[in-house]
C-alpha angles and dihedrals in degrees: 000000000000121000114259113204114232129204136182123245105232091216105048098018090227117148111230138161109282090241090062092059137070119230126221117197126211116241133173095270099039134290132329144189110238130177125214127015112011132185135182132032115353141173126201127221128187106270094205101044118081090186088067089057093061113121088230094057094046098052094088094058102031107027112189092004093063098096090055094044092048090051092048091052093047094051099041093050103046113139120244117255106258115236098021123106112241093254088062097047114119115268112245096186121106112273113261094219092242123115112262094033098263 
């Protein structure tokens, strides 16, 4: 049986397989979600548990950065709207300020 790496969620303190968690990486101005290869200090949060993304639960690990981290997790993990083609899904990017949203 192959080894499965485990990590601990910084919010709920549960140990889970690394694939079930979302990794945040420390950068100069705070914390960020990064896909692909990541290096440096990191922290893990349950990917499937919105309760773990609450600012209050993130304060112990992220301190003053908790509100920004909570917002990043909420936006990055919004579920797709069922029944709509990808092209008609709501746009979660910040508005550009131009008419028509593009």
